[in-house]
N, C-alpha and C positions, 0 to 999 in steps of 0.2 A: 762669931763666925758661921752659925745657922742663917742669919739675916743675908748676910754676903753672899751663901750658895744659893739662899732662893731667889735673891736677885738676878744671878748668873742664870740660873733656870729659868727664870722669866723670860729672860731676853732672848735665850733660845727658840722662844714661841713668840715673837714680837713681831715679825714682819714674814710676809708670804701670801699667795693666794692658791689658785688651783689651777692652771692651765699648761697646755703645751702644745706643739704646733698643731693638734686637730682642736684644740681649746675645749673640747666636751667630753674626753675622753673620761669615765667613772672608774676610779680607783677600785672599784668592785670586781672589776674585770678580771677573767681567769688568766690571762696573760700578761699577771703583771710583772715579771721581770723584762718580757718583750717591750713593756709600756716602758720601763725604765731606760731603756737603749734607745729609745726616739728622739731625735733632734741632736743639737750641738749639747755637749757633754760639759755640765757645771764644772769649772775648777775651784773656784772659791769666790766666796761673798764676803766682802771687808766693809765694817762701817768706819765712819770717819774719825772714832774713835780708838780704831788699831783692833777692833774685835774680828775675828777670822773664823769663818767657818770653811771648812775645806771637805770636800766631794770626792766621791768614787761612784761611778754608775747612776749619777744624779742623786746620791743619798748622801746626808752628812754623815762623816766619820770621824770629824773632830770639831771641836770650839773651842779657840783659846781667847779667853778672856783677857783685854788689855794687852799688855806688854809681855805676856806669859804669866801672868799672877796665878790664872788659872787654868788647865786645858782638860776638856771633857772628851774622852773618846765613846764610840760609839760601835756596837757590835750589831750583828744582824744574823738571823737562822737561817736555815735552806731557803725557805719561803721569802725571803726577800724583807721579813718583819724584823722591827726592832726587837734584840732580845736583850740589851744591856748597855749599862754606862758605866764609866767609872772616871773619877775627877782628882786630880793630881795638882799638886801646889807646885811653886815655881822650882823646886829642888828635887820632884818627883815623888812627894808623900801622897798617899792615898787619903783623901779625905771624906771620899763619897762614891759609894755602889749604889747601882740599881740593876735589878735583874726583873723581867717581863716574861709573863708565862701564858701559854695559848692552850686550848682544845683541841681536839682533833678535828674540829671543823673551821680551825684558824683564827677562832674569836679569842680576844684579850680574857685573861680569866684571873690575873694578879700584875701587881707591880709592887716590889719590896725593894724599900731605900734603908740605906744605912748612912748615918752623920758619924763619921770617925775623928776624935779629937785625942789625937796621939800625945798631946802635951799632958791630958789627964788620963790619959789610957782608958776612954770610954768611948761607948758607942751607944747612940740613940736610933730608933728603928721606926720608919713609918710603911706598914702594910696596906694593901687595899686588894680586897677580893671584889670582885665584879658579878653581879648575880644576873641572870637573862629571866625576865618576867614573860608571863604569858600575855601580859597587853602591849608586847613590842617594846616594854621600856627597860632599862639597864640601870641596877643600883649599882652603886660604887660603897663599899662598906669598909669603911676607914678602922685600922687599929694602930693608934699614933702615941708617941712620946708628948705631941703637942696637942693639949686638950681642945684647943679652939677648931681644929679641923674635925668637921663634921660630913656623916654619911650624906650624900646626894642621890639625887633619881635623875635620870636624861630620859625624856619622853620626845617619841619620833614620829613625824607626822606620815601620812598615807605616803607621799613620795621617799620616804626613808631620811629624811634630813630631821637634825635635831629640832623640836619645837620650843621646848623649854627645859630647865633644868630646876628643880626643887632641892630645898634643904629644910628638913622638919616642914613637910607639907607647904612652905610657902617657896612660889616661883622667887628664883635669884637673876634668873636670865630669861627673856622671850624674845623669838625671832619672828621677823615677818620677810617671806622671799619673794623675790621676783626673778622665776624660773629658780637658776641655783645660785642665785647671789642673794645674801641677807641685805636687806634693804633699811629695816629699822631694827634693831634691839634695844631695849629699853627705852631710854630719853633720847636716843641717837641715830639720825640717820646716815646712811653710806652711800655714796654715788660713785660710779664706775665710769671708763673707758668705753664708751658703748661700740665704737669703732674702729680702734687699733688692733688687729689680731693678734690673740696671745702666742708667743713663740719661747719654746724652750720651757727649763722647770724650774726657773727661779720663782715663779708661782707657787710650784707644787714642792716646794724645798722642806716643808713637814709633813705636810700628808703622804710623800713619797715613803716615809719611815712604816708606812702600814700598807697592806694592802685593801683593806678595806676603810670605808669613812665612819664607819660607828666604831672600831677600833681607835682611829685617831682623835674623836670627839671624847669618848669616855678616859683614854689615856690621858690628854690634857687635861682634865676637870672644868674647863671653862671655856666659851668659845672666843675666838678672834676673828670678827667678820672677814677680813680680807684673808684668812688662814682657809677657806673653804669658796671662795668666789670663782666662776670660771672668767672673771675680766680684770682687767688691772683696776685697783681702787684708786680714786683721784680726789676724793674728800671725804672726811669723817667729821661731821656737822653735829656735834653736842649741843642738847637742848637747842634746836633749832631756833634761830632769832637773836641768839645770844651769842656772846664771844667763848671761845674754846675750840674753834674749827682749826683742822689740820688738812692742809693741801698739799697733793703729790703730785709731782713732775716725772717723767721717764727720759733717759736718753737712750735711744736705739742706733746700735751699730747697723751697716750696711744690708746685713742680712736680715733685719727687723728684730732681732734678738735685744733684749734689756740690757743695759751697761751701766746704766746709774739711775738710782732713784733719789730723789729731795725729797724731803718732807719740811712743811713749814708751817709756823704758827705765830700768832703774835703774841701768843703767851705759855710758849715752849720754846726751847732750844730747836735750833736747826738740826735737821738730821739727813746723813748722805748715807748710802750704801753703794759699793762699786762691785759689779760683777764682771769676772773672767771665765772664759770657757776654754776648755781642752782644746 
């Protein structure tokens, strides 16, 4: 059960960038709720496998895995920031809960997960406390039933973007940026569409869960380049010059909003996402 739950949670953060009609809006802005109401409102994002993300006010309110095998419901606080999740199976039994806490400045300070096994009448927990250091880094202090989970530190550059993440003083992720886009991470290059205007909130579907970029970064644990870019991601080039590349193509409606995203690779299954609007 644990592995399948983690697979579902990982899928929740697999696709997305960060753009809307203006394409350069910083999610740190004070009028976060006004930002959420801009442009066309997302209705659903559906994968070719039948996974469905449902939205309200351009924020994910539920994620259905497969044909309803698992459903995750999301809640938000009065500031529009993610406050919790509940995972239920096909018959409505709760197997996962998450609560997210913030300080008076709106900074995430805790994430508490519970994995519930009703058959064994047992619950395993994983709790994270976020510590804000004087050097503008953030420490994620884990207390987990899983001994393989390690504390990590997020370091931010002068522009406020995460520059690298360490575990036990070893860099596990390091990012290079061009403007707001991650162009190199580790041994992987990322290429973007430099000409198509970004419209709507498909690219913001994950960052919209928080009113600050830093909250989004430390909450997710590790970075996915497409989640924090201002443009449409069109290519992932792993170990440039070798195989393993992924190319993305977009289909837009008459208003210029994306309605389909196709990802293809010689060595991976084809993936397609379909986007609808209210």
